[in-house]
C-alpha positions, 0 to 999 in steps of 0.5 A: 500500500502506498503511503500518503505524503500528508501523513504526519503533516499539519492541517495547515501545511496540507491546506497550503500544499493543496492551495486551499489555505487562503480560502479556508482561512477567509471562510473561517474568519467570516464564520466567526464574525457572522456568529459574533454579530448574531450573538451581539444581536441576540444580546441586544434583542435586535431583529434582522429588520431592526439592524437593517434599519439602523444600517440603512440597508435591506434585510437581504443585505443583513442576511448576507452579512450573517451568512457564514458562507458569504465571504464577499461582505466588505470590511466597511459593512462589517464595521458598520454592523459592529458599531450598530451593535455597540462593538468594534471590528478589530483586524490584525495581521500575524 
């Protein structure tokens, strides 16, 4: 039986070798941000419709913002939503 070249490698190195690391990292970050926004909405008892009103946008746009699969939401939109929920969007490079 042939041995896999990935046995013993880390998930990060495997994803990097396969050219998938950037996409997976972006998707993971969006999932976390969407979850955090949803949690903040629940804490404030704020509906999607009310958040849309505060952001001067549509409920469909809020649905895209909260969709963990949609990684195309702009940082400006994420920041605006965070501020509407009394939060700050903090981004850093490692």
